[in-house]
C-alpha positions as CSV (number, residue, x, y, z in Angstrom):
1,M,60.2,28.5,23.1
2,T,58.1,25.4,22.6
3,L,58.0,23.4,19.3
4,A,54.5,24.7,18.6
5,G,55.8,28.3,19.1
6,I,58.7,27.7,16.7
7,S,56.5,26.1,14.1
8,L,54.0,29.0,14.3
9,A,56.9,31.5,14.0
10,Y,58.1,29.8,10.8
11,L,54.6,29.8,9.3
12,R,54.3,33.5,10.1
13,M,57.5,34.1,8.1
14,R,55.7,32.7,5.0
15,P,52.1,33.9,5.4
16,L,51.2,33.7,1.7
17,A,52.4,30.1,1.2
18,A,50.8,29.1,4.5
19,A,47.5,30.8,3.6
20,L,47.4,29.1,0.2
21,N,48.0,25.7,1.7
22,V,45.2,26.3,4.3
23,V,42.7,27.5,1.7
24,L,43.3,24.7,-0.7
25,L,42.8,22.1,2.0
26,A,39.8,24.0,3.4
27,L,38.1,23.9,0.0
28,G,38.6,20.2,-0.3
29,V,37.2,19.6,3.2
30,A,34.3,22.0,2.7
31,T,33.3,20.3,-0.6
32,V,33.2,16.8,1.0
33,I,31.3,18.1,4.0
34,V,28.7,19.9,1.9
35,L,28.0,16.8,-0.1
36,L,27.8,14.7,3.0
37,L,25.5,16.9,4.9
38,A,23.3,17.8,1.9
39,S,22.8,14.2,0.8
40,R,22.3,13.0,4.3
41,Q,19.7,15.6,5.2
42,I,17.8,15.4,1.9
43,E,17.7,11.6,2.1
44,T,16.5,11.7,5.7
45,R,13.8,14.2,4.8
46,M,12.6,12.3,1.8
47,L,12.4,9.0,3.7
48,R,10.5,10.8,6.5
49,D,8.0,12.3,4.0
50,A,7.4,8.9,2.3
51,E,7.2,6.9,5.5
52,G,4.0,4.9,5.8
53,I,3.0,5.5,2.2
54,D,3.1,2.2,0.4
55,L,1.7,3.3,-3.0
56,V,0.8,6.5,-4.8
57,V,-2.0,6.3,-7.4
58,G,-2.5,9.0,-10.1
59,A,-2.9,9.6,-13.7
60,K,-0.8,7.8,-16.3
61,G,2.6,9.3,-16.9
62,S,6.0,9.2,-15.2
63,P,6.0,7.2,-11.9
64,M,8.8,9.4,-10.5
65,Q,6.9,12.6,-11.4
66,L,3.8,11.2,-9.6
67,V,5.8,10.5,-6.4
68,L,7.6,13.9,-6.6
69,A,4.3,15.7,-7.0
70,A,2.1,13.8,-4.6
71,V,4.5,12.8,-1.8
72,F,7.3,15.4,-1.8
73,H,5.3,18.3,-3.5
74,I,8.3,19.4,-5.6
75,D,6.8,18.7,-9.0
76,V,3.5,19.1,-10.9
77,P,1.3,16.1,-11.5
78,A,0.7,14.7,-15.0
79,G,-3.1,15.0,-14.6
80,N,-6.1,14.0,-12.6
81,I,-8.0,10.8,-12.0
82,P,-11.8,10.3,-11.8
83,V,-13.1,10.4,-8.3
84,L,-15.3,7.4,-8.9
85,D,-12.2,5.3,-9.8
86,A,-10.4,6.6,-6.7
87,R,-13.3,5.6,-4.5
88,R,-13.5,2.1,-5.9
89,L,-9.8,1.7,-5.3
90,A,-10.1,3.0,-1.8
91,A,-12.7,0.3,-1.1
92,H,-10.5,-2.4,-2.4
93,R,-9.9,-5.2,0.1
94,A,-6.1,-4.9,-0.4
95,V,-6.2,-1.2,0.7
96,K,-6.1,-0.4,4.4
97,Q,-6.2,3.4,4.0
98,A,-6.5,5.8,1.1
99,I,-5.8,9.5,1.5
100,P,-7.1,11.7,-1.4
101,L,-5.1,14.6,-2.7
102,A,-6.4,17.4,-4.9
103,L,-3.7,19.7,-6.2
104,G,-3.4,22.6,-8.6
105,D,-3.2,25.9,-6.7
106,S,-0.8,27.7,-4.4
107,F,-0.6,30.6,-2.0
108,R,2.5,32.7,-2.2
109,G,4.4,29.7,-3.6
110,Y,3.1,27.2,-1.0
111,R,1.0,24.4,-2.5
112,I,-2.7,24.2,-1.5
113,V,-3.7,20.6,-1.0
114,G,-7.3,19.4,-0.8
115,T,-7.3,16.3,1.4
116,T,-8.8,14.9,4.6
117,H,-7.9,15.0,8.3
118,D,-6.2,11.6,7.7
119,Y,-3.4,13.4,5.9
120,V,-2.7,15.5,9.0
121,A,-2.8,12.4,11.3
122,H,-0.5,10.5,9.0
123,Y,2.4,12.8,9.8
124,G,1.5,13.1,13.5
125,A,0.9,16.8,13.2
126,R,-0.7,18.8,16.0
127,L,-2.2,22.3,16.0
128,A,-0.2,25.3,17.2
129,A,-3.3,27.5,16.9
130,G,-7.0,27.2,15.9
131,R,-8.5,24.0,14.6
132,L,-8.7,21.8,11.6
133,W,-11.1,22.6,8.7
134,D,-14.7,21.3,9.0
135,A,-16.2,22.9,5.9
136,P,-15.1,23.9,2.4
137,M,-13.1,27.1,1.9
138,Q,-11.4,26.7,5.3
139,A,-7.6,26.3,5.4
140,V,-4.9,25.2,7.8
141,L,-1.4,26.4,7.2
142,G,1.8,24.3,7.8
143,A,4.3,25.8,10.2
144,E,6.7,27.0,7.5
145,A,4.0,28.4,5.3
146,A,2.5,30.4,8.3
147,R,5.9,31.7,9.4
148,A,7.1,32.8,5.9
149,T,3.8,34.5,5.0
150,G,3.0,35.9,8.4
151,I,-0.6,34.6,8.1
152,G,-2.5,33.5,11.2
153,V,-5.9,32.3,12.2
154,G,-8.7,34.4,11.1
155,A,-7.0,35.7,8.0
156,K,-8.4,35.4,4.5
157,I,-6.2,34.1,1.7
158,V,-6.6,33.7,-2.0
159,G,-5.1,30.9,-4.1
160,A,-3.3,31.3,-7.4
161,H,-3.3,28.7,-10.2
162,G,0.0,26.9,-10.4
163,L,3.1,26.9,-8.1
164,G,5.7,29.5,-7.3
165,E,5.7,33.1,-6.4
166,G,4.9,34.0,-10.0
167,A,1.7,31.9,-10.1
168,E,-1.1,33.8,-11.7
169,D,-4.9,33.6,-12.3
170,M,-5.9,34.5,-8.8
171,H,-9.1,33.0,-7.5
172,G,-10.2,36.2,-5.8
173,E,-13.9,35.2,-5.8
174,H,-13.1,32.2,-3.7
175,P,-11.1,33.2,-0.6
176,Y,-10.1,30.7,2.1
177,E,-10.5,31.4,5.8
178,V,-7.5,30.3,7.8
179,V,-8.9,28.4,10.8
180,G,-5.7,26.8,12.0
181,V,-1.9,26.7,12.0
182,L,0.0,23.4,12.5
183,A,3.1,23.1,14.8
184,P,6.3,22.2,13.0
185,T,6.6,18.5,12.1
186,G,9.9,18.4,10.1
187,T,7.9,16.9,7.2
188,V,6.5,18.1,3.9
189,L,3.4,19.2,5.8
190,D,5.2,22.3,7.1
191,R,5.2,23.7,3.6
192,L,1.6,23.1,2.6
193,V,-1.8,24.8,2.9
194,L,-4.4,22.2,3.7
195,T,-8.1,22.3,3.0
196,A,-11.0,20.0,2.1
197,V,-11.1,18.4,-1.3
198,E,-14.4,20.1,-1.8
199,S,-12.7,23.5,-1.5
200,V,-10.5,22.7,-4.6
201,W,-13.6,21.6,-6.5
202,E,-15.5,24.8,-5.6
203,V,-12.6,27.0,-6.5
204,H,-12.3,25.4,-9.9
205,G,-16.0,25.5,-10.6
206,T,-16.9,21.8,-10.2
207,G,-18.2,21.9,-6.6
208,G,-21.8,21.3,-7.6
209,E,-21.1,18.7,-10.3
210,P,-22.2,15.1,-10.0
211,D,-19.5,12.7,-8.8
212,E,-18.8,11.3,-12.3
213,Y,-17.4,14.7,-13.2
214,Q,-15.2,15.2,-10.2
215,E,-11.5,14.5,-10.1
216,L,-8.7,14.0,-7.7
217,T,-5.0,14.3,-8.3
218,A,-3.7,11.3,-6.4
219,L,-4.4,8.7,-3.7
220,L,-1.8,7.8,-1.0
221,L,-2.4,4.1,-0.1
222,R,-1.4,1.8,2.7
223,Y,-1.6,-1.9,2.1
224,A,-4.0,-4.1,4.1
225,S,-1.5,-7.0,4.0
226,P,2.0,-7.7,2.7
227,L,0.4,-9.8,-0.2
228,A,-1.1,-6.6,-1.5
229,A,2.3,-5.3,-2.6
230,A,2.6,-8.1,-5.1
231,R,-0.8,-7.8,-6.6
232,L,-2.3,-4.3,-6.3
233,P,0.3,-2.3,-8.3
234,R,-0.1,-4.6,-11.3
235,E,-3.8,-4.5,-11.0
236,I,-3.9,-0.7,-11.0
237,N,-1.4,-0.3,-13.8
238,A,-3.5,-2.6,-16.0
239,T,-6.3,-0.1,-15.9
240,A,-6.8,2.6,-18.6
241,T,-6.8,5.6,-16.3
242,L,-4.7,4.8,-13.2
243,Q,-1.0,4.5,-12.5
244,A,0.6,3.1,-9.4
245,A,4.1,4.2,-8.2
246,S,6.0,3.0,-5.1
247,P,7.6,5.9,-3.2
248,A,10.3,3.6,-1.8
249,Y,11.3,2.4,-5.3
250,E,11.2,5.8,-6.9
251,S,13.1,7.4,-4.1
252,A,15.8,4.8,-4.4
253,R,16.0,5.4,-8.1
254,L,16.3,9.1,-7.5
255,F,19.0,8.7,-4.9
256,H,20.9,6.5,-7.3
257,M,20.7,9.1,-10.1
258,I,21.7,11.9,-7.7
259,G,24.4,9.7,-6.2
260,V,26.4,9.6,-9.5
261,G,26.8,13.3,-9.5
262,V,27.5,13.4,-5.7
263,E,30.3,10.8,-6.2
264,V,31.9,12.9,-8.9
265,L,31.9,16.0,-6.7
266,R,33.1,14.0,-3.7
267,A,36.0,12.7,-5.8
268,F,36.8,16.3,-6.7
269,G,36.8,17.3,-3.0
270,V,39.2,14.4,-2.2
271,A,41.4,15.5,-5.1
272,L,41.6,18.9,-3.6
273,I,42.6,17.5,-0.2
274,V,45.3,15.4,-1.9
275,A,46.5,18.4,-3.9
276,A,46.7,20.3,-0.6
277,G,48.9,17.5,0.8
278,L,51.2,17.8,-2.1
279,S,51.3,21.6,-1.7
280,V,52.2,21.2,2.0
281,F,55.0,18.7,1.0
282,I,56.4,21.2,-1.6
283,A,56.1,24.1,0.8
284,L,57.9,22.3,3.6
285,T,60.6,21.0,1.3
286,N,61.3,24.5,0.0
287,A,61.2,25.9,3.5
288,L,63.7,23.2,4.6
289,E,66.3,24.5,2.1
290,E,65.7,28.1,3.4
291,R,66.2,27.1,7.1
292,R,69.2,24.7,6.8
293,Y,71.3,27.2,8.8
294,D,68.7,27.6,11.5
295,L,68.4,23.8,11.9
296,A,72.2,23.5,12.0
297,V,72.3,26.1,14.8
298,M,69.6,24.2,16.7
299,R,71.6,21.0,16.4
300,M,74.8,22.7,17.6
301,L,72.9,24.0,20.6
302,G,71.9,20.5,21.5
303,A,68.6,19.9,19.8
304,A,68.1,16.2,19.1
305,R,67.3,14.9,15.6
306,A,63.9,13.8,16.9
307,K,63.2,17.4,17.9
308,L,63.9,18.6,14.4
309,F,61.7,15.8,13.0
310,A,58.9,16.7,15.3
311,L,59.3,20.4,14.4
312,L,58.6,19.8,10.7
313,V,55.8,17.3,11.3
314,L,54.1,19.7,13.7
315,E,54.3,22.5,11.1
316,G,52.5,20.2,8.6
317,A,49.9,19.2,11.3
318,L,49.3,22.9,12.1
319,L,48.7,23.7,8.5
320,A,46.4,20.8,8.0
321,T,44.5,21.5,11.3
322,A,43.9,25.1,10.3
323,G,42.7,24.0,6.8
324,A,40.4,21.3,8.2
325,A,38.9,23.7,10.8
326,L,38.3,26.3,8.1
327,G,36.9,23.7,5.8
328,L,34.5,22.6,8.5
329,A,33.3,26.2,9.0
330,L,33.0,26.8,5.3
331,G,31.1,23.6,4.7
332,H,28.5,24.3,7.4
333,A,28.2,27.9,6.2
334,A,27.6,26.7,2.6
335,I,24.9,24.3,3.9
336,G,23.2,27.3,5.6
337,A,23.3,29.3,2.4
338,I,21.8,26.4,0.4
339,G,19.2,25.9,3.0
340,L,18.1,29.6,2.7
341,A,18.0,29.2,-1.1
342,L,15.7,26.1,-0.8
343,E,13.5,27.9,1.7
344,A,13.1,30.8,-0.7
345,R,11.9,28.3,-3.3
346,H,9.6,26.6,-0.8
347,Q,11.4,23.3,-1.2
348,G,12.4,22.6,2.4
349,S,15.6,23.6,4.0
350,L,19.0,22.3,5.2
351,D,20.2,22.8,8.8
352,A,23.7,24.2,9.1
353,L,23.9,23.2,12.7
354,V,23.5,19.5,12.0
355,F,26.7,17.5,12.6
356,V,27.3,13.9,11.7
357,A,29.9,11.4,12.9
358,E,31.5,11.1,9.5
359,E,32.7,14.7,9.7
360,W,35.3,13.7,12.4
361,A,36.7,11.1,10.0
362,I,37.0,13.7,7.2
363,L,38.8,16.1,9.6
364,A,41.1,13.3,10.8
365,A,41.9,12.3,7.2
366,A,42.6,15.9,6.3
367,I,45.0,16.3,9.2
368,A,46.6,13.0,8.4
369,V,47.3,14.2,4.8
370,G,49.2,17.2,6.3
371,V,51.2,15.0,8.6
372,V,52.1,12.5,6.0
373,A,53.1,15.3,3.6
374,A,55.5,16.6,6.3
375,L,57.2,13.2,7.0
376,A,59.7,13.3,4.1
377,P,60.8,16.9,4.7
378,A,61.0,16.1,8.4
379,A,63.2,13.1,7.7
380,R,65.5,15.2,5.6
381,A,65.7,17.8,8.4
382,T,67.3,15.2,10.7
383,R,70.1,14.6,8.1
384,V,71.3,18.2,7.8
385,E,75.1,18.3,8.2
386,V,75.8,20.9,10.9
387,A,79.3,21.9,9.7
388,E,78.3,22.1,6.1
389,A,75.2,24.2,6.8
390,L,77.0,26.6,9.1
391,A,79.7,27.0,6.5
392,E,77.2,27.9,3.9
393,G,75.7,30.5,6.2
């Protein structure tokens, strides 16, 4: 019988202890992998959503709230800004491009965004069906919004005030006609329902009002030159009605705040892996006492000390490999479950099939913990006195 076969036979003799060691190590590996994949995918998605947006301008309030609402569409805005102020800012010589956003309503939990075709072009989106809107009360659905709702071109939809499935105050007298569906972009655009700004004004009863009574929620700006970054935000924040927020800065702040909690949980996962290593050490040490007679017989039959050493080390490696493999599977399964929960709340998703290079390092470290934990018991196995062990029976 090979060393691997002997090691597996010994593990099968102690199924409960072996299973506990495997599960403990798997939980540690799964925790670290979940944190790694979730933080990596969320950061990548947020950076992709904010790419090319130098500044967000909206009503006075929290800069982070403004960025979360206008860029990532996972919060509600603090208020609106006068459309005349927005147009003056869009014409500023430091501004290369200004994309207007008018928010407030949703359709089955997917935010309705009044904007221009520039917003679609900004994310490089293309049509999967139909066309873009060319008049008020026409809508284009993002790929995820269309898939989840089952709505296609030609359908009529009605917005609800607020966000979420429980949003109320249906605007039944102002239905939208779906004229297009976008192909998947992997950006926030997938989770939106897009229409003209004038549609939002019409739904809320200000469509026929003069410009001085019209409002927007936010402007997404691109700088005309690098010098604009030093001057324009201060100039905007000095006004009475407008606030400027940098998506790059606010995203970095958010990552830093989230990172504290992630590090705590990651430390917990590492502690579980170390605890699993100690458990393997204790299990193999106890098993060594139980099999002194077997080891003595193997020595008497000609087994070298190195073979006994390799036998115990291989047993630790098998336990660690099984735990690491199970942890990898559990980690990706958990990411899939979290992704489904996020999709149900219309906040994006996580892909369970995404693998990153760091996972191999985690698996290698987990296996190394098992091997290191087995070294001391393995060394003791080589020092078993044959005559004494046989006499003890």
